[in-house]
N, C-alpha and C positions, 0 to 999 in steps of 0.2 A: 375567766381562764387565757389571759392575753399572753402567757409565755410558759411552756412546760420544756425543760431542758433544752435543748437547741431549735424548738419549733416556736413560731407564731402562730397563735390561732384566735381566729376573726369569726364571731357569729354572723352569720348571715338568715336569715326569714327561713331558709329550707336545708341549713345546716351548718358547716363548718369548713370555712379557707382557711387554709393551713399553708407554711412557707416554712423550708428549711434552707439552709445555704451552708457553702464550705468554701474555703482557699487553700491554695498550695503555690506556696513560693520559693524559689529557690533549687527547686527540681526541674530539670532540664537539659538543654544542649550549649545554654550560653554560655560566654567567660566567665560569669560570677554566679551561676549556678552552685548549688554547694553539691549538690548530688548529681551524677551524671544518668539521663533517663532521657530516652524518646519521650518526646511532646505528647505522641500518642499515648503513652502510659500516664502521663501525667494529669489530661484531660480525663481519661477512664477512670483513676482511683480516686480524683476530685470528686466526679458526680459520684461515684458509687456511695461515699461517706452521705451526703445531704439525700439522695436517692432511698437507700435502706431507711435513715431516719425516717422519712417519709412512709414507706408503705409498711414501717412496722408498727404505726399508728392505726392499720387498715384503710387509710385513705387511700384515692383514687389519684394517680399522679394524672394533672390536667395539663401541664406548661414546665418548661425548663429553658433558661435562660443562663448565658456565659458569657464572662468579662476576663477576656483575654489581655493580658498585661505584656504584648508582645506585638510584633506586625501581622497580619495576614497573611502574607508570603516570606519566608515556608512555614512559620512557626504556628501561628494561627489556625492555617487549613490544617495541620496535621494534628493539633490538639484537638479541635471540633471533630477530625475524624475519630480521635478517640471517644470522645463523647459519645457520637451517633454509635459506635461497637457495642457503649456499654449502654446504651438504650435497647440496642437488639439482644445484648445478653438478658436485660430486665424484660424482654417482650414489649417494650416500650416505642418500637422504632416509627410508630406512627405519630408521635409526638412531635409537634413543629417546636424547631430548636432558635431560640431566637437571641442575639448577643452581639456584641463588639468588640474592636479591636484596638491597639494604639499605632496610629498611623503618622504621629505629630512629632516625633522625635525616636531618637533610636533607644533600644531599650537592650540592657548588657544580661539581665537577670530575667528569668520566666517566671508570671505570677498567670495563675489561674482562680477565677471566682467562677462559682455556680449557684442559681437561686432555682428551686424545685418547688413548685406550687400544686399543692393538691385540694381535694374535698371529699367530704365525708360527713352524713348524717349523724348526729348525737349519738344514736344507738350503735352503728358501726364502730366507734372510735374506741381503741383499746389504751387509753390515758389515764391515768389514774384511776385504775380500774381494781386495786387490790383491797378488795373488801373481806377478806379471810385469812387464816395462815397458808402461807405458800412457800414453797422450797424453790431455788434459785439456782437455774441451770446454767451453764455456759459451753459453747460452741465454738470451736475456733483454737489458736493459739495466740498470746498477743506479740506482733511483730511491728518492727518498724525499719525505716531504712532500706539498707542493702537486704535485710530477712524478708521484708515484703516482696520484693523483687522475686528474691530465691524460693519462696512458699506460696507464689500466686494461687496456684491452683489447690492449696490448703485452705483458702479463706472460705469462710462461710458464704453460700450463694443466694441470689433473689429467691431460687425454688424453696431453697428451707425455711427463709424466712415467712414465705406465703403460706406455706405448709402450718408453722408454728401459728400464725395469726388465725389461720381456720380452724385450729385445734381447740376444741370448747374447754379442754385442762388448761390452756395457757390464758391467763389473765393478762400479763404486759410482756412486749420485747421489748429488748433496748438493744441499741448498736454500740459497742465502747469505743473510744476514739483514743487520743492523746490522753485522755487525764487517769486511763486504767480501770479495770475493773472494779477496785476497792471505790473508788470516787461514785462511779455509776451505780454500785450494788446500794450504796448508802443514800445516794440521790434519789435512786427508785424507791428506796423504804421511805423515805424522809416525805418526797411528795404524797405517798400515800398514806400520811400521817402512822408510819409503823416503823419497825428497829430492826436491821438485817444482822445476823448473828453469824458470822462466817465458821466455817468447819475447822476445826481444831488444826488439820493436815496441812491447811494453804500457809504458802510463804508470803510474807509481807512483799517482797520483792517481786513476785510473779503477778499478786494483786495489785501493784502498784505500776507495774510497767505500761508504758504505752502500747496501746493495739494499733495503731497507727490510721491506715485507712479503714476501719470497721474490720479488725479480722479476728473479733470476738463478737459475737451475739449473745446477749442475755436473756431468758425466760423465764419469769415468773408462773409459777403452776402450781394449781392446787395442791395443798397438801393430801388431803384425803386420795386424790388419786396420781400421785406425782409416781408411784411406783411402776402404774400402768403405763403412764408416760414415758418413763426410761425406758421401759421394754420396747417401746415403739423407736424411741429414739437413741439406741445405746451409744450415739457418738457424743452425747451431752455428759458435762462433767458436774458433778454437785458441787456448789459452791459454799450454801448452808440456807441456815431457813428465816424467812420475814415473817416477823410477828406483828399483832395489832399492839400498839401500845397499851390499851384499855386491859387487853388480854394477859400482858405481863403483869400489869399493877395489880388484876385479881389474883395471880398467882402468888405475890407477894402477901 
C-alpha cells in the first residue's frame, strides 16, 4: 500500500511510517499574491490540510516540516507562528518543527509547503477499512477563498476528527479539499472496491465545489448502526450509501 489518496505509506518492521503534504501559493501580503491573507493564516491553513489527512488515518503525528517560499523576516517568521498556533490547536505543540526559507532572492508572492510524518501499527490504521455496507456522512460545508476567512469558526476541528476515529461505528474518515465531496466520496468507495450511491437530494454543484482547506470531513459509518451514529453526531449530513460491488452484483 505505497499510496492512498494524498498519503504515502511505508512499511517498517513495527508498523507504518506515513507522510502527508500540502502547499498554498498566492495567499499572503506580497505584491503578487492573489488573495490578501495574513501570513499566519496561510501557515495555519496549509498545515491544517496535511495534519487532518494524517490524524484521520488513526496515525500518531511524529514530525512536521515547513518550506516557506519567502524570506524569514518578516514573512517566514509570521508563517511559522501560524503553523505553531495550528499545532497548538491540535494539541501537538510538543512536536519539533523543522523547515527552510528563501534567503537568496527577493520573492514577490507567498508560498508555503508542509510535510507531516506519522506512525501507526497496521491494526490502528483506518485506511481501506470499508469491508461492509456503509453510510457516508459529511461534517462542515465546502468553503474556498474569502469564504474560508469568513467561516473559519464553522470548519470541522481536530477534536471532531479524533472523536470520529475513536468511534467503533466509523470505518474511515476522509478530509475533503480542492477536488470536492463527490470526488473524495467516489475515491473512498473505489479504494475499498465499493460503489458510492449518492442520495437523490444532493446537488451536483455542491458535491463538486472545492472544500478549500479541508472545510468538510467525510465519515464512512457501518450501515447497521448509522441511525445510532447520527443521533450521537446530529450535525452530520447524510450523503449516500457505500456498497460492496459483490453485494450489488448479487442483487442483480
